[in-house]
N, C-alpha and C positions, 0 to 999 in steps of 0.2 A: 099414098094416102090410104089409110085403112077404111073399112066400110063404115065404122062408127062416125068417123070424121065426115065422110061423104054424106051420110044421112043427116048429120048435124047441119052441114052447109046447105043442104036442100030445104031446110026449114026456113031459110031466109030468102027474101026477094033479091034477085041478082042486081037490081038497079039501085039498091040502098047506097047511101053515102057514108054512113057510120056503121061499123060492125064491131061488136064486143064479143070476143071469144075467150075472155079471160077465165082461167080456172075451169076449163071444160074437158080436162083430161085428154087433150089432143096430143098424139105422139107421132113422130116421124115427120114427113113432108106435109106442109100446108100449101095447097095449090089454090090460088085465088083467081084463076083465069076467067071465071064467069062474072066476077064483080067489077065490071068495067067503069062504074061511076064512083067507086069508093074513094073517099078523101081522108078517112080516119079509120085505122085498124088498131084494136087493142087485143092482143093475143098473149098477154102476160100470164105467167104461172101455169104453163103447160110443159110438155116434154117435146116440143117442136125442135127438129134438127135442121130444117131448111124451109125457107119461104120461097115458093115458086110463083112466077107470073104476077108480081105485084103490079097493079094497074098504074098507068101513067098519070092518073088523076090524084094519086095518093099524096097527101100533104103531111099527115101525122102518122107515125108508126111507133107503137108501144109494144115491144116484144121482150120485156124483162122476164127473167126467171125461166128460161128455157134451156135447151141444149144446142143452140145454134152455134156453128163453128165459122160460118162465113156469110156475109151479106153482100153478095155480088148482085149486080144489075138492079141497084136501087133506082127508083124513078127520079128524073131530074126535077120534078115538082116538089120533092120532099123538103119540108121546112123544119120539122121536129123529128128527131130520131132518138128514142129511148130504148137502148139495147143492153142495159146493164144486167149483170148476173147470168151470163152465158159462157160459152167457150170460144169466143171470137178471138182470132189471132191477128187479124189485120182489117182495116177499113180503108180500102184504096179508092174505090169509085164513089165518092160522096157527091151529092148534089151541090151545085154552086149556090143554090138557094137556101141551103141548110143554115138555120140560125141557132138551133139548140142541138147539141150532141152530148148525150148522157150515155157513156159507155164504160162506166166503172165496173169493177169486179169481173174482168175478162182476162184474156191472156195476150193482150195487144202489146207488141214490142215497139211500134212506132206509129206516128200519125203525121205522115208527110204531106198529103194532099188535102189539106183542110179547105173548107168552103171560104170564099172571100166575104161571105155574109155572116159568118159565125160570130155569135154574141156570147153564148154560154158553152163552155167546155168542161165537162166533168169526166175525167179519165182516172179517177182514184183507183188504187189497188189493181194495177196492171203490171206489165214488165217493161215499161217505157224507160228508155235511157236518155232521151233528149227531146226537147220541144223547141226546135230552132226556128221553125217556119210559122210562127204565130202571126196572124194578120191584124191590122189595125182596127178591125171591127170588134175584136174580142174585148168584152168588159169584165167577164167573170171566168176565172180559171181555178179549178179544183183538181189537183194532181198529187194528192197525198199517197203514200205507200207505193212508190215506184222506185226506179233505179236512177233517177235524174241526178246528174252531177253539177249542172249549172243552169241558170235561167238568165242568161246575159241579155238577150234581145227581146225583152218583154215589150208588147205594144204600149204606146202612150195612152191608149184608150182604156187600159185595164184599171178597174176600180176595186176588184176583190181578187185576192190571191190566197189560196190555201194550199200549202205545199209541204207539210210535215211528212216525216217518214221517208225522206229521200237521202241522197248523198251529196247535198249541196254544201260547198265549202265557203261561199261568200255571196253577199247580196249587194254588190257595188253599184249596180245600175238599175235600181228600182224606178219605175216611172212615177212622176210627180202626181199622176192622176189617182194613185192608190188611196182608197179611203178605208180599206179593211185588209189587214195582213194577219192571217190566222195561223196559229200553231207552227211558228217557224223556229226550228232548231238548226243551227249551223253545225255541220260536222267539222270537228277540228282535224287538221292535217297531221 
């Protein structure tokens, strides 16, 4: 962490629960070890490459528009994760409490270990080839602009599906729960 970031963080009380560091020209590693009560962090629009020592109390994390490549050691308390427009290649250790995962415009190739509580998944514009392990809690799926070839096992809870710009050849098993199907173009074999 550079001296400017350290000085910036020292301006905040360490026991605060919400911290907005959006567009503060922070670059490199952001270490939050002193913010032990933090429940919400917004650090959108910086040049952050890594988030260190996220507190176990964190519920909402907004880190859009940075240079983050990896989000290891996310706290189990996390419910909302907005990490779009980064350089992330995988999201392996997600919290089981996670309900909202917005990870579009990254370099993710698979999303295997999704939370059992996940309701909203936006993984548009990544490099994902399949989404086989979607759980029944999911109601909204946005997966445009990937390399997906089929979506055979969609959960029966799904109400919104937006999957244009993939390599899907058929939609034989769409769930009856769908109320909105957007931008679907089937690739001819």
